[in-house]
C-alpha positions as protocol buffer text, in pm:
chain_id: "A"
residue {
  index: 1
  type: MET
  ca { x: 438 y: -10287 z: -12339 }
}
residue {
  index: 2
  type: THR
  ca { x: 562 y: -9947 z: -12198 }
}
residue {
  index: 3
  type: ASN
  ca { x: 332 y: -9778 z: -11992 }
}
residue {
  index: 4
  type: LYS
  ca { x: 264 y: -9538 z: -12280 }
}
residue {
  index: 5
  type: GLU
  ca { x: 146 y: -9847 z: -12487 }
}
residue {
  index: 6
  type: ILE
  ca { x: -56 y: -9988 z: -12157 }
}
residue {
  index: 7
  type: GLY
  ca { x: -224 y: -9670 z: -12167 }
}
residue {
  index: 8
  type: ASP
  ca { x: -331 y: -9646 z: -12510 }
}
residue {
  index: 9
  type: MET
  ca { x: -461 y: -9983 z: -12499 }
}
residue {
  index: 10
  type: ILE
  ca { x: -702 y: -9893 z: -12189 }
}
residue {
  index: 11
  type: ARG
  ca { x: -803 y: -9594 z: -12372 }
}
residue {
  index: 12
  type: THR
  ca { x: -877 y: -9808 z: -12702 }
}
residue {
  index: 13
  type: ARG
  ca { x: -1077 y: -10034 z: -12508 }
}
residue {
  index: 14
  type: ARG
  ca { x: -1267 y: -9789 z: -12279 }
}
residue {
  index: 15
  type: GLU
  ca { x: -1372 y: -9590 z: -12573 }
}
residue {
  index: 16
  type: ALA
  ca { x: -1453 y: -9887 z: -12801 }
}
residue {
  index: 17
  type: ARG
  ca { x: -1716 y: -9984 z: -12509 }
}
residue {
  index: 18
  type: GLY
  ca { x: -1818 y: -9626 z: -12505 }
}
residue {
  index: 19
  type: MET
  ca { x: -1737 y: -9577 z: -12128 }
}
residue {
  index: 20
  type: THR
  ca { x: -1577 y: -9234 z: -11981 }
}
residue {
  index: 21
  type: GLN
  ca { x: -1330 y: -9232 z: -11734 }
}
residue {
  index: 22
  type: GLY
  ca { x: -1548 y: -9207 z: -11463 }
}
residue {
  index: 23
  type: GLN
  ca { x: -1736 y: -9507 z: -11594 }
}
residue {
  index: 24
  type: LEU
  ca { x: -1450 y: -9737 z: -11622 }
}
residue {
  index: 25
  type: ALA
  ca { x: -1306 y: -9598 z: -11276 }
}
residue {
  index: 26
  type: THR
  ca { x: -1634 y: -9687 z: -11103 }
}
residue {
  index: 27
  type: ALA
  ca { x: -1638 y: -10042 z: -11248 }
}
residue {
  index: 28
  type: VAL
  ca { x: -1273 y: -10061 z: -11134 }
}
residue {
  index: 29
  type: GLY
  ca { x: -1316 y: -9913 z: -10821 }
}
residue {
  index: 30
  type: ILE
  ca { x: -1024 y: -9649 z: -10853 }
}
residue {
  index: 31
  type: ALA
  ca { x: -1046 y: -9273 z: -10898 }
}
residue {
  index: 32
  type: ALA
  ca { x: -1104 y: -9122 z: -11244 }
}
residue {
  index: 33
  type: SER
  ca { x: -775 y: -8919 z: -11190 }
}
residue {
  index: 34
  type: THR
  ca { x: -607 y: -9276 z: -11157 }
}
residue {
  index: 35
  type: ILE
  ca { x: -768 y: -9403 z: -11504 }
}
residue {
  index: 36
  type: SER
  ca { x: -667 y: -9075 z: -11624 }
}
residue {
  index: 37
  type: MET
  ca { x: -281 y: -9105 z: -11524 }
}
residue {
  index: 38
  type: TYR
  ca { x: -295 y: -9502 z: -11660 }
}
residue {
  index: 39
  type: GLU
  ca { x: -399 y: -9352 z: -11991 }
}
residue {
  index: 40
  type: ARG
  ca { x: -116 y: -9078 z: -12014 }
}
residue {
  index: 41
  type: GLY
  ca { x: 137 y: -9356 z: -11917 }
}
residue {
  index: 42
  type: GLU
  ca { x: 217 y: -9181 z: -11595 }
}
residue {
  index: 43
  type: ARG
  ca { x: 134 y: -9506 z: -11388 }
}
residue {
  index: 44
  type: LYS
  ca { x: 104 y: -9886 z: -11441 }
}
residue {
  index: 45
  type: PRO
  ca { x: -179 y: -10085 z: -11319 }
}
residue {
  index: 46
  type: LYS
  ca { x: -85 y: -10354 z: -11102 }
}
residue {
  index: 47
  type: GLY
  ca { x: -261 y: -10640 z: -10865 }
}
residue {
  index: 48
  type: GLU
  ca { x: -624 y: -10634 z: -10809 }
}
residue {
  index: 49
  type: ILE
  ca { x: -661 y: -10314 z: -11038 }
}
residue {
  index: 50
  type: VAL
  ca { x: -532 y: -10550 z: -11345 }
}
residue {
  index: 51
  type: THR
  ca { x: -788 y: -10798 z: -11241 }
}
residue {
  index: 52
  type: ALA
  ca { x: -1055 y: -10548 z: -11243 }
}
residue {
  index: 53
  type: LEU
  ca { x: -974 y: -10389 z: -11573 }
}
residue {
  index: 54
  type: ALA
  ca { x: -957 y: -10727 z: -11753 }
}
residue {
  index: 55
  type: ASP
  ca { x: -1337 y: -10780 z: -11572 }
}
residue {
  index: 56
  type: ALA
  ca { x: -1449 y: -10457 z: -11705 }
}
residue {
  index: 57
  type: PHE
  ca { x: -1312 y: -10505 z: -12066 }
}
residue {
  index: 58
  type: ASN
  ca { x: -1380 y: -10879 z: -12067 }
}
residue {
  index: 59
  type: VAL
  ca { x: -1040 y: -11002 z: -12149 }
}
residue {
  index: 60
  type: PRO
  ca { x: -776 y: -11205 z: -11968 }
}
residue {
  index: 61
  type: LYS
  ca { x: -551 y: -11072 z: -11720 }
}
residue {
  index: 62
  type: TRP
  ca { x: -254 y: -11086 z: -11911 }
}
residue {
  index: 63
  type: ALA
  ca { x: -442 y: -10868 z: -12218 }
}
residue {
  index: 64
  type: ILE
  ca { x: -394 y: -10558 z: -11981 }
}
residue {
  index: 65
  type: LEU
  ca { x: -15 y: -10554 z: -11929 }
}
residue {
  index: 66
  type: TYR
  ca { x: 80 y: -10746 z: -12248 }
}
residue {
  index: 67
  type: SER
  ca { x: 45 y: -10720 z: -12649 }
}
residue {
  index: 68
  type: GLU
  ca { x: -99 y: -11035 z: -12830 }
}
residue {
  index: 69
  type: ASP
  ca { x: 273 y: -10997 z: -13021 }
}
residue {
  index: 70
  type: GLU
  ca { x: 447 y: -11058 z: -12678 }
}
residue {
  index: 71
  type: VAL
  ca { x: 265 y: -11349 z: -12584 }
}
residue {
  index: 72
  type: ARG
  ca { x: 215 y: -11501 z: -12921 }
}
residue {
  index: 73
  type: PRO
  ca { x: 575 y: -11630 z: -12977 }
}
residue {
  index: 74
  type: ILE
  ca { x: 468 y: -11890 z: -12761 }
}
residue {
  index: 75
  type: ALA
  ca { x: 200 y: -11995 z: -12960 }
}
residue {
  index: 76
  type: LYS
  ca { x: 354 y: -12012 z: -13264 }
}
residue {
  index: 77
  type: ASN
  ca { x: 511 y: -12356 z: -13208 }
}
residue {
  index: 78
  type: LEU
  ca { x: 178 y: -12524 z: -13041 }
}
residue {
  index: 79
  type: VAL
  ca { x: 138 y: -12903 z: -13172 }
}
residue {
  index: 80
  type: PRO
  ca { x: -177 y: -13070 z: -13105 }
}
residue {
  index: 81
  type: ILE
  ca { x: -129 y: -13330 z: -12839 }
}
residue {
  index: 82
  type: SER
  ca { x: -302 y: -13558 z: -13063 }
}
residue {
  index: 83
  type: ASP
  ca { x: 2 y: -13547 z: -13294 }
}
residue {
  index: 84
  type: MET
  ca { x: 243 y: -13642 z: -12990 }
}
residue {
  index: 85
  type: PRO
  ca { x: 293 y: -13942 z: -12797 }
}
residue {
  index: 86
  type: HIS
  ca { x: 71 y: -13857 z: -12471 }
}
residue {
  index: 87
  type: HIS
  ca { x: -136 y: -14039 z: -12177 }
}
residue {
  index: 88
  type: LYS
  ca { x: -365 y: -13939 z: -11949 }
}
residue {
  index: 89
  type: VAL
  ca { x: -238 y: -13782 z: -11629 }
}
residue {
  index: 90
  type: PRO
  ca { x: -438 y: -13649 z: -11320 }
}
residue {
  index: 91
  type: LEU
  ca { x: -506 y: -13269 z: -11337 }
}
residue {
  index: 92
  type: ILE
  ca { x: -434 y: -13254 z: -10930 }
}
residue {
  index: 93
  type: GLY
  ca { x: -501 y: -12877 z: -10841 }
}
residue {
  index: 94
  type: SER
  ca { x: -343 y: -12527 z: -10905 }
}
residue {
  index: 95
  type: VAL
  ca { x: 22 y: -12396 z: -10867 }
}
residue {
  index: 96
  type: ALA
  ca { x: 55 y: -12037 z: -10801 }
}
residue {
  index: 97
  type: ALA
  ca { x: 237 y: -11816 z: -11040 }
}
residue {
  index: 98
  type: GLY
  ca { x: 236 y: -11554 z: -10745 }
}
residue {
  index: 99
  type: GLN
  ca { x: 194 y: -11656 z: -10394 }
}
residue {
  index: 100
  type: PRO
  ca { x: 217 y: -12015 z: -10309 }
}
residue {
  index: 101
  type: ILE
  ca { x: -126 y: -12179 z: -10273 }
}
residue {
  index: 102
  type: LEU
  ca { x: -281 y: -12542 z: -10189 }
}
residue {
  index: 103
  type: ALA
  ca { x: -205 y: -12781 z: -10475 }
}
residue {
  index: 104
  type: GLU
  ca { x: -477 y: -13018 z: -10386 }
}
residue {
  index: 105
  type: GLU
  ca { x: -427 y: -13376 z: -10483 }
}
residue {
  index: 106
  type: GLU
  ca { x: -778 y: -13435 z: -10621 }
}
residue {
  index: 107
  type: TYR
  ca { x: -763 y: -13734 z: -10902 }
}
residue {
  index: 108
  type: ASP
  ca { x: -1096 y: -13635 z: -11041 }
}
residue {
  index: 109
  type: VAL
  ca { x: -1011 y: -13540 z: -11354 }
}
residue {
  index: 110
  type: TYR
  ca { x: -770 y: -13691 z: -11594 }
}
residue {
  index: 111
  type: ILE
  ca { x: -638 y: -13491 z: -11929 }
}
residue {
  index: 112
  type: ASP
  ca { x: -423 y: -13605 z: -12227 }
}
residue {
  index: 113
  type: ALA
  ca { x: -42 y: -13500 z: -12187 }
}
residue {
  index: 114
  type: PRO
  ca { x: 293 y: -13560 z: -12309 }
}
residue {
  index: 115
  type: SER
  ca { x: 420 y: -13927 z: -12248 }
}
residue {
  index: 116
  type: LYS
  ca { x: 698 y: -13778 z: -11989 }
}
residue {
  index: 117
  type: ALA
  ca { x: 471 y: -13594 z: -11785 }
}
residue {
  index: 118
  type: ASP
  ca { x: 367 y: -13721 z: -11431 }
}
residue {
  index: 119
  type: TYR
  ca { x: 87 y: -13507 z: -11355 }
}
residue {
  index: 120
  type: ALA
  ca { x: -67 y: -13160 z: -11451 }
}
residue {
  index: 121
  type: LEU
  ca { x: -132 y: -12835 z: -11247 }
}
residue {
  index: 122
  type: LYS
  ca { x: -346 y: -12538 z: -11355 }
}
residue {
  index: 123
  type: VAL
  ca { x: -141 y: -12191 z: -11327 }
}
residue {
  index: 124
  type: GLU
  ca { x: -340 y: -11936 z: -11127 }
}
residue {
  index: 125
  type: GLY
  ca { x: -182 y: -11569 z: -11093 }
}
residue {
  index: 126
  type: ASP
  ca { x: 51 y: -11377 z: -11339 }
}
residue {
  index: 127
  type: SER
  ca { x: 391 y: -11354 z: -11200 }
}
residue {
  index: 128
  type: MET
  ca { x: 529 y: -11579 z: -11473 }
}
residue {
  index: 129
  type: THR
  ca { x: 351 y: -11377 z: -11748 }
}
residue {
  index: 130
  type: PRO
  ca { x: 437 y: -11414 z: -12060 }
}
residue {
  index: 131
  type: ASN
  ca { x: 583 y: -11756 z: -12024 }
}
residue {
  index: 132
  type: TYR
  ca { x: 287 y: -11899 z: -11855 }
}
residue {
  index: 133
  type: LEU
  ca { x: -41 y: -11745 z: -11832 }
}
residue {
  index: 134
  type: ASP
  ca { x: -337 y: -11771 z: -11560 }
}
residue {
  index: 135
  type: GLY
  ca { x: -534 y: -12024 z: -11684 }
}
residue {
  index: 136
  type: ASP
  ca { x: -232 y: -12246 z: -11825 }
}
residue {
  index: 137
  type: ILE
  ca { x: -250 y: -12614 z: -11768 }
}
residue {
  index: 138
  type: VAL
  ca { x: 99 y: -12702 z: -11690 }
}
residue {
  index: 139
  type: TYR
  ca { x: 227 y: -13068 z: -11731 }
}
residue {
  index: 140
  type: ILE
  ca { x: 501 y: -13189 z: -11453 }
}
residue {
  index: 141
  type: LYS
  ca { x: 756 y: -13439 z: -11521 }
}
residue {
  index: 142
  type: GLN
  ca { x: 849 y: -13549 z: -11111 }
}
residue {
  index: 143
  type: GLN
  ca { x: 1235 y: -13477 z: -11027 }
}
residue {
  index: 144
  type: PRO
  ca { x: 1386 y: -13402 z: -10683 }
}
residue {
  index: 145
  type: ASP
  ca { x: 1564 y: -13104 z: -10739 }
}
residue {
  index: 146
  type: VAL
  ca { x: 1682 y: -12860 z: -11051 }
}
residue {
  index: 147
  type: ASN
  ca { x: 1988 y: -12657 z: -11173 }
}
residue {
  index: 148
  type: ASP
  ca { x: 1986 y: -12244 z: -11064 }
}
residue {
  index: 149
  type: GLY
  ca { x: 1769 y: -12078 z: -11268 }
}
residue {
  index: 150
  type: GLN
  ca { x: 1536 y: -12397 z: -11390 }
}
residue {
  index: 151
  type: VAL
  ca { x: 1167 y: -12319 z: -11373 }
}
residue {
  index: 152
  type: ALA
  ca { x: 1016 y: -12589 z: -11141 }
}
residue {
  index: 153
  type: VAL
  ca { x: 725 y: -12648 z: -10915 }
}
residue {
  index: 154
  type: VAL
  ca { x: 856 y: -12589 z: -10554 }
}
residue {
  index: 155
  type: LEU
  ca { x: 630 y: -12737 z: -10239 }
}
residue {
  index: 156
  type: CYS
  ca { x: 616 y: -12481 z: -9943 }
}
residue {
  index: 157
  type: ASP
  ca { x: 456 y: -12712 z: -9670 }
}
residue {
  index: 158
  type: ASP
  ca { x: 113 y: -12781 z: -9827 }
}
residue {
  index: 159
  type: SER
  ca { x: 127 y: -12517 z: -10109 }
}
residue {
  index: 160
  type: ALA
  ca { x: 306 y: -12507 z: -10467 }
}
residue {
  index: 161
  type: THR
  ca { x: 460 y: -12236 z: -10665 }
}
residue {
  index: 162
  type: LEU
  ca { x: 575 y: -12229 z: -11017 }
}
residue {
  index: 163
  type: LYS
  ca { x: 926 y: -12028 z: -11042 }
}
residue {
  index: 164
  type: HIS
  ca { x: 1245 y: -12004 z: -11124 }
}
residue {
  index: 165
  type: VAL
  ca { x: 1470 y: -12191 z: -10845 }
}
residue {
  index: 166
  type: TYR
  ca { x: 1821 y: -12075 z: -10694 }
}
residue {
  index: 167
  type: HIS
  ca { x: 1967 y: -12283 z: -10411 }
}
residue {
  index: 168
  type: GLN
  ca { x: 2061 y: -12109 z: -10093 }
}
residue {
  index: 169
  type: PRO
  ca { x: 2237 y: -12234 z: -9785 }
}
residue {
  index: 170
  type: ASN
  ca { x: 1928 y: -12197 z: -9572 }
}
residue {
  index: 171
  type: GLY
  ca { x: 1631 y: -12238 z: -9834 }
}
residue {
  index: 172
  type: LEU
  ca { x: 1539 y: -12161 z: -10199 }
}
residue {
  index: 173
  type: LEU
  ca { x: 1527 y: -11820 z: -10394 }
}
residue {
  index: 174
  type: LEU
  ca { x: 1229 y: -11790 z: -10621 }
}
residue {
  index: 175
  type: ILE
  ca { x: 1248 y: -11545 z: -10915 }
}
residue {
  index: 176
  type: SER
  ca { x: 906 y: -11457 z: -11112 }
}
residue {
  index: 177
  type: ASP
  ca { x: 943 y: -11394 z: -11489 }
}
residue {
  index: 178
  type: ASN
  ca { x: 688 y: -11118 z: -11438 }
}
residue {
  index: 179
  type: HIS
  ca { x: 943 y: -10828 z: -11321 }
}
residue {
  index: 180
  type: ASP
  ca { x: 659 y: -10641 z: -11100 }
}
residue {
  index: 181
  type: TYR
  ca { x: 684 y: -10921 z: -10845 }
}
residue {
  index: 182
  type: ALA
  ca { x: 977 y: -10905 z: -10601 }
}
residue {
  index: 183
  type: PRO
  ca { x: 1206 y: -11220 z: -10549 }
}
residue {
  index: 184
  type: MET
  ca { x: 1086 y: -11489 z: -10263 }
}
residue {
  index: 185
  type: SER
  ca { x: 1335 y: -11607 z: -10020 }
}
residue {
  index: 186
  type: ILE
  ca { x: 1217 y: -11924 z: -9852 }
}
residue {
  index: 187
  type: THR
  ca { x: 1401 y: -12063 z: -9561 }
}
residue {
  index: 188
  type: PHE
  ca { x: 1376 y: -12363 z: -9344 }
}
residue {
  index: 189
  type: GLU
  ca { x: 1309 y: -12133 z: -9058 }
}
residue {
  index: 190
  type: ASP
  ca { x: 956 y: -12035 z: -9197 }
}
residue {
  index: 191
  type: TYR
  ca { x: 883 y: -12375 z: -9360 }
}
residue {
  index: 192
  type: ASN
  ca { x: 854 y: -12725 z: -9215 }
}
residue {
  index: 193
  type: THR
  ca { x: 869 y: -12855 z: -9566 }
}
residue {
  index: 194
  type: ILE
  ca { x: 1042 y: -12709 z: -9900 }
}
residue {
  index: 195
  type: ARG
  ca { x: 1087 y: -12927 z: -10176 }
}
residue {
  index: 196
  type: VAL
  ca { x: 1089 y: -12927 z: -10552 }
}
residue {
  index: 197
  type: LEU
  ca { x: 844 y: -13155 z: -10707 }
}
residue {
  index: 198
  type: GLY
  ca { x: 931 y: -13150 z: -11069 }
}
residue {
  index: 199
  type: VAL
  ca { x: 947 y: -12921 z: -11399 }
}
residue {
  index: 200
  type: PRO
  ca { x: 742 y: -12835 z: -11662 }
}
residue {
  index: 201
  type: CYS
  ca { x: 753 y: -13034 z: -11987 }
}
residue {
  index: 202
  type: GLY
  ca { x: 493 y: -12857 z: -12170 }
}
residue {
  index: 203
  type: PHE
  ca { x: 157 y: -12650 z: -12131 }
}
residue {
  index: 204
  type: THR
  ca { x: -165 y: -12621 z: -12278 }
}
residue {
  index: 205
  type: ARG
  ca { x: -346 y: -12279 z: -12345 }
}
residue {
  index: 206
  type: MET
  ca { x: -648 y: -12152 z: -12486 }
}
residue {
  index: 207
  type: TYR
  ca { x: -603 y: -11854 z: -12638 }
}
residue {
  index: 208
  type: VAL
  ca { x: -826 y: -11596 z: -12896 }
}
residue {
  index: 209
  type: PRO
  ca { x: -631 y: -11502 z: -13214 }
}
residue {
  index: 210
  type: LYS
  ca { x: -755 y: -11182 z: -13408 }
}
residue {
  index: 211
  type: LYS
  ca { x: -984 y: -11333 z: -13602 }
}
residue {
  index: 212
  type: GLY
  ca { x: -1160 y: -11467 z: -13288 }
}
residue {
  index: 213
  type: ILE
  ca { x: -1103 y: -11851 z: -13317 }
}
residue {
  index: 214
  type: VAL
  ca { x: -1054 y: -11991 z: -12967 }
}
residue {
  index: 215
  type: THR
  ca { x: -728 y: -12256 z: -13038 }
}
residue {
  index: 216
  type: LYS
  ca { x: -646 y: -12509 z: -12811 }
}
residue {
  index: 217
  type: GLY
  ca { x: -265 y: -12626 z: -12831 }
}
residue {
  index: 218
  type: PHE
  ca { x: 42 y: -12801 z: -12677 }
}
residue {
  index: 219
  type: HIS
  ca { x: 396 y: -12642 z: -12616 }
}
residue {
  index: 220
  type: PRO
  ca { x: 652 y: -12875 z: -12559 }
}
């Protein structure tokens, strides 16, 4: 969505909840003048403000910056996992779609996944929006390297992140789908370990269509 469309959506949600700009500003923790600038399309909310607005409106974070139509093309081809060859894989932790965070190898939970997946990770953050959303479960096929431009899970010491990968002489360049996030250059000078862990081979998403029905599906 454009800044103006984002602003219109913020205003519509605010008015639907009977809130003034001042009340919303208090809930979010910013000045009322900033809310006014958002609604006029003069500024775009980012980072923690997106999270605070989503909490105030009780919507997922992606819904602040993206319309349902922008996200739904991915969902149109959802196929129930039960209709596909599948097996149980461990949900071993979280992968950051933002700054790298710890991917803890906890094997307490096993979930259904495509047969080619080796394990699953939960996405945290919005830097890969709209292709991977905060809360998505991503199924990973292990492989030690990828071609430039492919999306992969990359281990940086004891943390993992989901990004487009480009090789550099001294490390890797990691690119987000969300253009609000700058490229990340990770080098062997900064990390003891830089390693590609694998590539996504599908994901599961919980989403709420306009009719209000919660749907779970798999996208290969």
